[in-house]
C-alpha positions as CSV (number, residue, x, y, z in Angstrom):
1,M,108.0,140.0,122.1
2,S,107.5,143.3,123.9
3,R,107.2,145.0,120.5
4,R,104.4,142.7,119.3
5,L,101.1,144.3,118.2
6,Y,98.2,142.0,117.2
7,V,95.0,143.4,115.3
8,P,92.1,141.0,116.2
9,F,90.2,138.7,113.8
10,D,87.1,140.9,113.6
11,V,87.2,142.1,110.3
12,F,85.4,139.2,108.8
13,A,84.1,135.8,109.8
14,M,84.9,132.3,108.7
15,Q,82.4,129.3,109.1
16,E,84.4,127.8,111.9
17,D,86.1,129.4,115.2
18,V,89.5,130.4,114.4
19,S,92.4,131.2,116.8
20,V,94.3,133.8,114.5
21,S,94.9,137.3,114.0
22,T,94.1,139.6,111.4
23,L,97.3,141.3,111.4
24,V,100.5,140.8,113.6
25,R,103.2,143.6,113.5
26,D,106.9,143.4,115.4
27,G,109.1,145.9,115.0
28,S,109.1,147.5,111.5
29,L,107.5,144.1,110.0
30,G,103.8,143.3,109.5
31,W,101.9,140.5,108.1
32,T,98.0,139.8,107.7
33,C,96.3,136.5,107.6
34,G,94.6,135.7,104.3
35,Q,92.4,138.5,103.6
36,C,88.8,137.3,102.1
37,P,85.9,138.7,100.6
38,L,83.9,137.5,103.3
39,D,81.4,139.5,105.6
40,R,81.2,139.2,109.4
41,E,78.8,136.3,109.3
42,G,81.1,134.5,107.3
43,H,79.2,134.8,104.0
44,V,80.9,135.1,100.5
45,V,80.5,138.7,99.3
46,A,79.4,139.2,95.3
47,P,80.1,135.3,95.0
48,N,81.8,134.3,91.8
49,D,82.3,138.2,90.9
50,L,86.4,138.3,90.9
51,M,86.5,142.1,90.2
52,A,83.8,142.9,92.5
53,Q,85.6,140.9,95.2
54,A,88.8,142.3,94.2
55,R,87.6,145.8,95.1
56,F,86.0,144.4,98.5
57,V,89.4,142.9,99.6
58,C,91.5,146.5,98.6
59,D,88.6,148.3,100.6
60,M,89.6,145.7,103.5
61,L,93.2,146.4,103.3
62,E,92.9,150.1,103.7
63,S,90.9,149.6,107.1
64,V,93.2,147.0,108.2
65,V,96.8,148.1,107.7
66,P,96.3,151.5,109.6
67,R,95.6,149.4,112.3
68,G,98.9,147.8,112.3
69,G,100.7,151.3,112.5
70,F,101.4,151.1,109.0
71,D,100.2,153.5,106.0
72,Q,99.3,152.4,102.4
73,A,102.7,153.3,101.2
74,E,104.2,150.8,103.5
75,I,102.5,147.7,101.7
76,G,105.4,146.2,100.5
77,K,104.1,143.2,99.0
78,L,100.6,141.7,98.2
79,N,100.3,137.8,97.3
80,V,97.2,137.7,95.5
81,Y,95.9,134.0,95.3
82,F,92.8,134.0,92.7
83,A,90.7,131.6,90.7
84,E,89.3,132.5,87.2
85,N,85.8,131.8,85.6
86,A,87.0,133.2,82.4
87,P,90.2,133.7,80.8
88,G,91.5,137.5,81.3
89,D,89.6,137.7,84.8
90,G,92.7,137.2,86.8
91,A,94.4,140.0,85.0
92,A,91.6,142.3,85.0
93,A,91.7,141.8,89.0
94,L,95.3,142.2,89.4
95,A,94.9,145.6,87.5
96,V,92.7,146.9,90.2
97,I,94.8,145.9,93.0
98,R,98.3,147.2,91.3
99,D,96.3,150.5,90.8
100,R,95.0,150.6,94.3
101,N,98.4,149.7,95.7
102,P,101.0,151.0,93.1
103,Q,104.1,151.1,95.2
104,A,103.5,147.0,96.4
105,L,105.1,144.0,94.7
106,V,102.3,142.3,93.6
107,L,102.8,138.4,93.4
108,P,99.6,137.0,91.6
109,I,99.2,133.3,92.7
110,R,96.6,131.0,90.6
111,V,94.5,128.5,92.7
112,P,92.3,125.9,91.1
113,H,89.5,127.3,93.6
114,F,88.5,128.1,97.2
115,Y,87.3,126.4,100.1
116,Y,83.9,128.4,99.9
117,D,81.5,128.2,96.9
118,G,81.7,131.6,95.0
119,M,85.2,132.6,96.7
120,M,87.6,133.8,93.9
121,I,90.3,135.9,95.6
122,E,92.4,135.8,98.9
123,V,95.0,138.6,99.3
124,D,98.3,138.4,102.0
125,V,99.8,141.6,103.1
126,F,103.4,141.9,104.1
127,A,104.0,145.4,105.4
128,A,107.4,147.1,106.2
129,T,108.6,150.8,107.2
130,G,111.0,151.9,104.8
131,A,109.9,149.7,101.6
132,Q,111.0,150.8,98.3
133,R,110.3,148.9,94.8
134,R,112.4,148.6,92.2
135,H,112.4,145.7,89.3
136,A,115.0,144.5,86.7
137,S,114.8,141.7,83.8
138,S,117.2,139.6,81.7
139,A,116.8,137.6,78.5
140,S,115.7,134.6,80.6
141,S,114.0,136.0,83.8
142,A,112.3,139.2,85.4
143,I,112.7,140.1,88.9
144,E,110.6,142.3,91.4
145,V,112.1,143.5,94.5
146,V,111.2,145.4,97.5
147,D,113.9,146.8,99.8
148,A,112.9,147.6,103.4
149,D,114.6,148.3,106.6
150,D,114.8,144.5,107.7
151,V,113.9,142.5,104.7
152,T,114.2,142.2,101.2
153,W,111.2,140.8,99.1
154,A,111.7,139.2,95.6
155,F,109.5,138.1,93.3
156,V,111.3,136.2,90.2
157,Q,110.2,134.0,87.4
158,A,111.6,132.3,84.4
159,R,110.0,131.0,81.2
160,P,112.6,128.6,80.2
161,E,113.2,127.4,76.5
162,K,111.3,124.4,75.4
163,D,114.1,121.8,75.7
164,Q,115.4,123.5,79.4
165,T,114.6,121.1,82.4
166,L,113.2,122.7,85.8
167,A,116.7,122.4,87.2
168,E,118.3,125.0,84.5
169,A,115.4,127.0,85.1
170,V,116.2,127.5,88.5
171,T,119.9,127.7,87.8
172,D,119.0,131.0,85.3
173,I,117.2,132.2,88.5
174,E,119.7,132.3,91.0
175,A,122.0,134.2,88.7
176,T,119.4,136.7,88.0
177,L,119.1,136.9,92.1
178,R,123.1,137.3,92.5
179,S,123.2,139.8,89.7
180,E,120.6,142.1,91.9
181,N,122.9,141.2,95.0
182,L,120.8,138.8,96.3
183,Y,122.3,135.7,98.2
184,A,121.6,132.4,99.3
185,H,123.4,133.2,102.9
186,N,121.0,135.8,103.1
187,L,117.6,133.8,102.5
188,I,115.5,133.6,105.1
189,S,112.1,132.1,103.5
190,D,111.2,130.8,100.1
191,Q,108.4,129.5,98.1
192,W,109.0,128.1,94.6
193,F,105.9,127.5,91.8
194,A,106.5,125.6,88.7
195,T,104.1,124.5,85.8
196,R,103.1,120.7,86.0
197,F,104.4,120.5,82.0
198,L,108.0,121.8,83.2
199,A,108.1,119.9,86.6
200,G,106.0,116.9,85.1
201,S,109.0,114.6,84.5
202,A,111.5,115.9,87.3
203,D,113.0,113.6,90.0
204,T,111.7,115.1,93.2
205,V,115.1,115.8,94.9
206,P,117.7,116.1,92.1
207,A,115.5,118.4,89.9
208,T,116.2,121.1,92.4
209,G,117.7,119.7,95.6
210,G,121.4,121.2,94.5
211,S,120.0,124.7,94.9
212,A,120.9,126.6,97.8
213,F,117.9,128.9,97.2
214,I,115.7,126.0,97.6
215,S,114.3,124.5,100.6
216,L,112.1,121.2,100.6
217,A,111.8,121.1,96.9
218,E,109.0,118.4,97.6
219,G,106.8,121.3,98.7
220,M,106.8,123.1,95.5
221,V,103.6,124.1,94.3
222,L,102.7,123.0,90.8
223,C,100.4,125.2,88.7
224,E,98.4,124.7,85.6
225,G,100.1,126.3,82.6
226,Q,100.6,126.9,79.1
227,A,103.3,126.0,76.3
228,H,106.4,125.0,77.8
229,G,105.7,126.4,81.3
230,L,106.8,128.9,83.8
231,V,108.8,128.7,86.9
232,A,108.5,131.5,90.0
233,A,109.9,132.0,93.4
234,E,108.6,134.2,96.2
235,L,111.7,135.0,98.3
236,A,112.6,137.0,101.3
237,F,116.1,138.0,102.6
238,S,117.7,139.0,105.9
239,R,119.9,141.8,106.4
240,R,121.6,139.0,108.6
241,D,123.4,135.8,107.7
242,V,121.0,132.9,107.7
243,S,122.4,129.5,109.1
244,V,120.4,126.5,107.3
245,G,119.4,123.2,109.1
246,E,117.4,119.8,108.2
247,A,115.9,117.5,110.4
248,G,114.8,114.3,109.0
249,D,116.2,111.9,106.4
250,R,115.4,112.2,102.8
251,S,114.4,108.3,103.1
252,R,111.6,109.2,105.7
253,E,108.2,110.6,105.4
254,G,108.6,113.8,107.7
255,R,111.1,116.5,107.2
256,L,111.6,120.0,108.3
257,Y,113.9,122.7,106.7
258,V,114.8,125.4,109.0
259,R,116.4,128.8,108.1
260,D,117.4,131.5,111.4
261,D,119.2,134.6,111.2
262,G,119.2,135.0,115.2
263,V,116.3,137.0,115.0
264,Q,113.7,135.3,113.0
265,R,113.4,131.2,112.5
266,V,111.6,130.0,109.4
267,V,110.5,126.2,109.6
268,T,109.3,124.5,106.6
269,G,107.6,121.4,107.1
270,I,106.2,118.3,105.1
271,H,105.1,114.6,105.7
272,A,105.0,113.0,102.6
273,D,103.0,109.8,104.0
274,P,101.4,107.8,100.9
275,Q,98.9,106.4,103.2
276,G,98.2,109.6,105.5
277,D,95.5,112.1,104.8
278,L,95.3,115.7,104.9
279,V,94.7,115.9,108.6
280,S,96.9,113.2,109.8
281,Q,99.7,115.1,107.8
282,T,98.8,118.5,109.3
283,S,99.1,117.1,112.6
284,A,102.6,115.4,111.9
285,I,104.2,118.4,111.0
286,M,102.7,120.6,113.2
287,S,104.1,118.5,115.9
288,R,107.6,118.6,114.5
289,I,107.3,122.3,114.2
290,S,106.6,122.6,117.8
291,E,109.4,120.3,118.8
292,D,111.7,122.0,116.7
293,L,110.8,125.6,117.8
294,E,111.1,124.1,121.7
295,S,114.7,123.4,120.9
296,A,115.3,126.7,119.8
297,G,114.1,128.0,122.7
298,M,110.3,129.4,121.1
299,S,107.0,128.2,120.9
300,F,104.3,129.0,118.6
301,A,103.6,132.1,120.8
302,N,106.5,133.5,118.6
303,V,104.9,132.6,115.3
304,V,103.8,135.9,113.4
305,K,103.0,134.1,110.0
306,L,101.7,130.8,109.3
307,T,101.3,129.5,105.4
308,A,99.8,126.3,104.3
309,H,99.6,125.5,100.8
310,Y,97.6,121.9,100.8
311,V,96.3,119.8,98.2
312,G,92.5,119.9,98.7
313,G,89.1,119.6,96.9
314,A,86.4,122.8,96.7
315,S,85.1,122.3,100.1
316,A,85.0,124.2,103.4
317,E,85.4,120.6,105.3
318,E,89.0,120.0,104.3
319,L,89.9,123.5,105.3
320,H,88.3,123.3,108.4
321,G,89.6,119.6,109.1
322,N,93.3,120.7,108.7
323,M,92.7,124.4,110.3
324,K,91.4,122.9,113.3
325,V,94.9,121.0,113.7
326,R,96.8,124.1,113.0
327,H,94.7,126.5,115.4
328,G,94.8,123.8,118.3
329,H,98.8,124.9,118.7
330,Y,97.7,128.6,119.1
331,R,96.6,130.6,122.0
332,K,94.6,133.9,121.4
333,P,95.9,136.3,120.1
334,G,97.4,134.0,117.4
335,P,99.6,134.1,114.3
336,A,98.6,135.6,111.0
337,S,97.8,132.6,109.2
338,T,97.0,131.7,105.5
339,G,95.9,128.2,104.1
340,L,95.3,127.7,100.5
341,P,94.0,124.8,98.2
342,V,96.6,123.9,95.5
343,A,96.2,121.9,92.3
344,S,99.3,119.6,93.6
345,L,102.7,119.7,95.2
346,L,105.9,118.2,93.4
347,D,106.1,115.3,95.9
348,K,102.9,113.2,94.9
349,D,102.6,111.7,98.2
350,C,102.8,115.3,100.0
351,R,99.3,116.7,101.0
352,I,100.4,120.0,102.6
353,A,103.2,122.1,103.0
354,I,103.4,124.4,106.1
355,A,105.9,127.1,106.7
356,V,106.0,129.2,110.1
357,M,107.9,132.5,110.7
358,A,108.8,132.9,114.4
359,V,110.2,136.0,116.0
360,R,112.3,135.7,119.1
């Protein structure tokens, strides 16, 4: 880990002590925590004004990214989580972000609310040296790709015909990925999103479990959607072949899914206990991830990025409760970490899905 650089958590504050870093760089790659429109006292900037907050966060990125040794052109991907007060607000804010970061792949991810009253946006930065963007489309799907020295990031989405199932939509996406020379044996991480309408009648595992491009289908994020729905995937591909493993029986509550390319190890976990609350499920997942990392000769000191999608209300208490458990596994300087409330996950008993990226 001699290549590791940590940018301290000092750009904004939260209403709870945190053990994370603003940005972590390892070699040619960098990851930020969720960049929020908060000031240094943890107060929301321009409450309920999505446009003002989008501009504020863009200014924040221009300050943070150089501290990781990257220039603005090396922002390869931006995950933009946003909520709207009125239709069209999100599109306008995304246009501002794309205009300020024309080289970046911008992933729009709508959330029902945030944990601080008046907060409307949060942005994750994924940076890389040598990043180059390309895009393509077909009759059934569209894909945007960023190729960098060590990784390829892709965002692909399909809007199926009204009589198509979720599994059929995923099959169309797989075909699009292969047409762009992106293959499952190089897939290092994945996060899938579908509208409630499309996923509504799907059996949890059979609907998507046959896809080599999906890990832990139960952790798929369900979004509000119109008409017959949309399915999208946020994917990362390694330059190396990736081994795949699974820990836990499908009949059990807790499971881990592991992808490892010999340098990076990405572990995704759920704990679908119908009796468990958000905090207890978070605790169970983090303990199992810790055990997995130890089995691979690593620990949370190797983790550079953690992302948690949780089903929760619009309250700081729920964020702080599961955040306290997650951060209890770190020592400063901790990883870049993001926790986001979502409407629901595909498994109705699953309150949170956690993914960590560890680097040897």
